[in-house]
C-alpha positions in Angstrom: 57.0 19.5 -3.5 58.3 16.8 -0.4 57.7 13.2 -1.2 56.4 12.8 2.0 54.3 15.1 1.9 52.4 14.1 -1.6 52.0 11.0 0.3 50.2 12.7 3.0 47.7 14.3 0.3 47.5 11.1 -1.4 46.7 9.4 1.8 44.3 12.3 2.9 42.2 12.1 -0.5 41.7 8.5 0.0 40.3 9.0 3.3 38.3 11.4 2.4 36.9 9.4 -0.9 36.6 6.4 0.7 34.6 7.8 3.6 32.7 9.6 1.4 31.7 6.5 -0.7 30.4 4.8 3.1 28.4 7.6 3.9 26.5 8.1 0.2 26.3 4.3 0.7 24.5 4.4 4.4 22.7 7.4 4.8 20.9 8.3 1.7 21.3 9.0 -1.7 24.0 7.3 -4.2 25.2 4.0 -4.7 28.1 3.2 -6.9 27.8 1.0 -9.8 29.2 -2.5 -9.3 27.9 -5.0 -5.9 27.1 -3.4 -2.6 26.4 -4.9 0.8 22.8 -3.4 2.1 20.7 -4.4 5.2 17.3 -5.4 4.5 14.9 -4.7 6.9 14.7 -8.3 8.2 18.4 -7.2 9.1 20.0 -9.8 6.8 23.5 -9.0 4.8 22.1 -9.1 1.0 24.6 -8.4 -1.8 22.9 -6.5 -5.0 24.0 -5.4 -8.2 23.6 -1.3 -8.0 22.5 0.3 -10.0 19.3 -1.5 -9.5 16.9 -1.3 -12.8 15.0 -4.5 -12.8 12.8 -5.3 -9.8 10.5 -8.1 -9.0 8.1 -8.5 -5.9 6.4 -11.2 -4.5 2.5 -9.7 -3.4 0.9 -7.1 -3.9 1.8 -4.5 -1.5 5.4 -4.1 -2.3 4.3 -4.2 -5.8 2.3 -0.8 -5.7 5.1 1.1 -4.2 7.4 0.3 -7.2 4.9 1.2 -9.3 4.5 4.4 -7.2 8.0 4.8 -6.6 9.7 3.9 -10.1 7.3 2.1 -12.6 10.0 2.4 -15.2 11.8 -0.6 -12.6 8.7 -2.7 -12.5 8.8 -5.7 -14.6 5.3 -7.5 -14.0 2.2 -7.1 -12.0 1.6 -10.1 -9.4 -1.6 -10.2 -10.3 -3.6 -9.9 -13.6 -5.1 -6.4 -13.7 -8.8 -6.2 -15.2 -9.3 -3.7 -17.8 -10.9 -1.3 -15.4 -8.4 -0.9 -13.3 -5.6 -0.8 -16.1 -8.0 2.6 -17.1 -5.8 4.7 -15.3 -2.5 3.5 -16.0 -0.1 4.6 -18.7 0.0 2.2 -21.7 4.0 1.4 -21.4 3.1 0.0 -18.4 -0.5 -1.6 -19.2 1.1 -4.3 -21.2 3.2 -5.6 -18.1 3.2 -9.3 -17.7 1.4 -11.1 -14.6 3.5 -13.1 -12.3 1.6 -14.2 -9.7 3.6 -14.1 -6.1 3.8 -16.0 -2.7 0.2 -14.3 -0.5 -3.0 -15.7 -0.4 -3.4 -18.3 -3.5 0.6 -18.9 -3.5 1.0 -18.9 -7.0 4.0 -17.8 -7.8 6.8 -19.6 -10.2 10.0 -19.8 -9.7 11.3 -20.7 -12.5 9.5 -17.9 -14.3 10.3 -15.1 -11.7 14.2 -16.0 -12.6 13.6 -16.2 -16.3 12.9 -12.6 -16.0 16.5 -11.7 -14.5 15.2 -9.3 -12.2 18.5 -7.1 -10.3 16.6 -8.3 -7.4 13.2 -8.6 -5.7 10.9 -7.2 -2.6 9.1 -9.9 -0.6 7.5 -8.2 2.7 8.2 -9.3 5.8 6.4 -9.1 9.3 8.1 -6.4 11.8 10.6 -7.4 14.2 8.6 -6.4 17.0 6.1 -9.5 16.5 9.1 -11.9 17.3 7.2 -15.5 16.2 5.6 -14.3 13.1 8.7 -12.8 12.5 10.9 -15.7 12.9 8.7 -17.8 10.4 8.6 -14.9 8.2 12.5 -14.9 7.5 12.4 -18.6 7.6 10.4 -17.8 4.8 12.4 -15.3 3.3 16.0 -17.2 3.5 13.8 -20.4 1.9 13.2 -18.2 -0.8 16.4 -16.6 -1.3 17.5 -20.3 -1.6 15.6 -20.9 -4.4 16.5 -17.8 -6.2 20.0 -18.4 -6.3 21.7 -15.8 -7.2 19.0 -13.3 -7.7 19.2 -11.3 -3.9 15.8 -11.5 -2.4 15.2 -8.2 -0.4 13.0 -8.2 3.5 11.0 -5.7 3.9 8.4 -4.8 6.8 5.4 -5.6 5.5 3.4 -2.1 4.1 -0.3 -3.1 4.9 -0.6 -0.8 7.9 -1.5 2.7 7.0 0.3 4.5 10.0 3.7 2.3 9.7 4.7 2.0 5.8 6.6 5.7 5.8 9.9 3.5 6.7 10.0 0.8 4.1 8.6 3.8 1.6 11.7 4.9 2.5 14.1 2.0 2.0 12.4 0.7 -1.0 13.5 4.3 -2.5 16.8 4.2 -1.7 16.5 0.9 -3.3 15.8 2.0 -6.2 17.6 5.2 -6.5 14.2 7.0 -6.1 14.8 8.8 -2.9 12.8 12.2 -4.1 9.8 10.2 -4.7 9.6 8.1 -1.6 10.3 11.3 0.5 7.5 13.1 -1.7 5.2 9.8 -0.7 5.6 10.1 3.1 5.3 13.7 2.8 1.5 13.4 0.9 0.7 10.5 3.5 1.5 12.2 6.7 0.0 15.3 5.4 -3.3 13.5 5.1 -3.0 11.4 8.1 -2.4 14.6 10.1 -5.4 16.7 8.1 -7.7 14.0 9.9 -6.2 13.1 12.7 -6.4 16.6 13.8 -10.2 16.6 13.2 -10.8 12.9 14.7 -9.5 13.8 17.4 -12.0 16.6 18.4 -15.0 13.9 18.0 -16.7 12.9 21.0 -17.0 8.9 20.9 -20.6 9.6 21.6 -21.3 10.9 18.5 -18.8 8.5 15.6 -20.6 7.1 12.6 -21.3 3.7 13.0 -20.0 1.7 10.2 -19.8 -1.6 8.4 -17.6 -2.9 5.7 -19.8 -5.2 3.6 -17.6 -7.9 1.6 -18.5 -9.9 -0.9 -21.5 -9.9 -3.5 -23.9 -11.0 -0.8 -22.0 -8.3 1.6 -22.3 -10.8 4.3 -18.7 -10.8 5.0 -16.8 -8.3 7.1 -13.8 -7.0 9.0 -14.3 -6.7 13.0 -12.8 -3.7 14.6 -8.2 -3.8 14.4 -8.3 -5.4 11.0 -6.1 -4.2 8.9 -9.1 -4.8 6.1 -10.8 -2.5 7.7 -8.2 0.3 9.3 -9.7 2.8 7.8 -12.9 2.9 9.7 -10.7 3.4 12.6 -8.1 5.8 11.6 -11.3 7.7 10.4 -13.5 8.0 13.5 -16.0 5.7 12.3 -17.2 3.1 14.8 -16.9 -0.2 13.1 -20.5 -2.2 14.4 -19.1 -5.8 13.3 -18.9 -7.3 16.3 -17.3 -10.4 15.4 -13.9 -12.4 15.6 -11.4 -11.8 13.0 -11.0 -14.5 10.2 -7.6 -15.2 10.6 -5.4 -13.2 8.5 -7.5 -13.2 5.4 -10.6 -11.9 6.8 -13.9 -12.2 5.4 -15.8 -13.0 8.3 -19.4 -14.8 7.5 -22.1 -12.7 9.4 -25.8 -13.2 9.1 -28.8 -11.4 8.0 -30.1 -10.7 11.3 -26.5 -9.5 12.2 -26.2 -6.8 10.2 -29.8 -5.1 10.6 -29.2 -5.8 14.5 -26.2 -3.1 13.9 -28.3 -0.9 11.4 -25.2 1.1 10.5 -25.3 4.7 9.8 -22.4 4.0 6.4 -21.9 1.1 4.6 -18.4 0.5 2.9 -18.0 -1.6 0.1 -15.2 -2.6 -2.3 -17.8 -4.7 -4.0 -19.1 -3.8 -7.1 -22.0 -6.3 -7.6 -22.8 -5.1 -3.7 -22.9 -2.3 -4.3 -25.3 -2.4 -7.9 -27.8 -4.0 -5.8 -28.3 -3.4 -2.6 -30.6 -0.5 -2.8 -33.0 -2.8 -4.9 -32.6 -5.8 -1.9 -35.5 -5.8 0.2 -33.8 -7.8 2.9 -30.8 -4.3 3.5 -34.1 -1.8 3.4 -34.6 -1.6 6.6 -30.8 -0.5 7.7 -30.6 3.4 8.0 -27.5 3.5 6.1 -29.8 2.0 3.2 -32.4 4.5 4.1 -30.4 7.5 3.9 -28.6 6.5 0.8 -25.3 6.4 2.7 -23.6 3.4 0.9 -20.2 3.8 -0.7 -17.9 1.6 -3.1 -14.5 2.5 -2.9 -13.0 3.0 -6.4 -11.1 0.5 -8.2 -9.3 1.8 -10.6 -5.5 1.0 -10.6 -5.8 -0.1 -7.5 -8.5 0.0 -4.6 -8.7 3.4 -2.1 -9.7 0.8 0.7 -8.7 -2.6 0.6 -7.3 -5.5 -1.3 -4.7 -5.0 -1.8 -4.1 -3.3 1.6 -0.6 -0.6 1.5 0.1 2.8 -0.2 -3.0 2.5 -2.3 -5.4 2.8 0.8 -3.1 6.6 1.6 -5.8 8.1 -0.3 -8.5 6.2 0.8 -7.9 8.4 4.0 -9.5 11.9 2.6 -12.0 9.5 0.9 -13.1 7.9 3.7 -13.0 10.6 6.5 -15.3 13.0 3.8 -17.9 10.1 3.4 -18.0 9.4 7.4 -18.7 13.1 8.2 -18.6 15.4 6.0 -20.0 18.8 7.9 -16.6 18.1 9.5 -14.5 17.9 6.5 -15.8 21.0 4.4 -12.5 22.1 3.9 -10.8 19.6 2.7 -9.8 19.1 -1.3 -10.5 16.0 -2.1 -10.7 16.7 -5.8 -7.4 18.5 -5.8 -5.6 15.8 -3.5 -7.1 12.9 -5.9 -5.6 14.4 -9.0 -1.9 15.2 -7.3 -1.8 11.6 -5.8 -2.7 10.1 -9.3 -0.5 12.4 -11.1 2.7 12.2 -8.6 1.8 8.1 -7.5 0.0 6.6 -10.5 1.5 8.3 -12.7 -1.6 9.5 -14.8 -3.1 12.9 -15.0 -6.8 13.2 -14.5 -9.2 15.9 -15.3 -11.3 17.1 -13.0 -14.2 15.7 -14.9 -12.5 12.2 -14.4 -12.7 13.2 -10.9 -15.9 14.2 -10.2 -16.7 10.4 -12.0 -14.9 8.7 -9.8 -16.1 10.4 -6.7 -19.9 10.0 -8.0 -19.5 6.5 -8.8 -18.4 5.5 -5.4 -21.3 7.1 -4.2 -20.1 10.7 -3.4 
């Protein structure tokens, strides 16, 4: 063979190989071994080691996504899981340590994170369309990177809003090599959202159920419409009665018993087991429509709450649950048992029996 032809063939193969490597890295499914550069969701160029095998997170929203997409890669939880929360977690993950994080109480330890030698650390950042907050969030992210040194900190757009978390699911799935699972979760999210919005969009405002979100053991903290902590009420077509100002990003605005009596909600949702256990026996609440009609519901707790705290992908299964408790007649054909079993099996790595699901739903007040 002519040497010129041989050189040409080798050059073509090199070009194809180089282009293929770039395509696979940038567009989807395969990272090679060794150090590679990625662009995180804060638009930063970050060098990570591929493949990614060990991951830590700085907050519960990203922690839950790692657990749902690639549980074998999660090194620790961000908070101490209760025995009840652990009841629906497979044995091999129950003994994961709690390392705290940088959210709410700011309980993380840089030294402890570094000692666990993660391949990378996921940190939530605010979306870029919220310019001022994003700038502050980016500053925090860069400060974190300095403290973690050579361990890459990868920014992920905050996943606390169910209507905008799909890109973060896909991004994290790609980084961890869990694209199939990420696509599966996005498909489930899209399915339940469409199933609910198709029905809710036909309900006139005048016929929408009034709802109060009772927080705290006394039920006298709440969230107004628009709060991320009460978003499932808004999404599922409830009319949130809480005519109050949002108490900062953390929420939990204090209200009086007189206000709740005046609002007289048809449905009450809570995530607090103590409030739920006591409300029907508390004479102060007896005059409220939701109490009279036995329409008080406790968010399932395990392994992560379906309704709130934390906010994130855990609330995806809360969408059909809230829709069903607000409008049982309109969602008669919604097979909640089947959806719960599918969600737990595919994303919580736990096989529920029909009896398990029925117990979960009965204990929630359904």
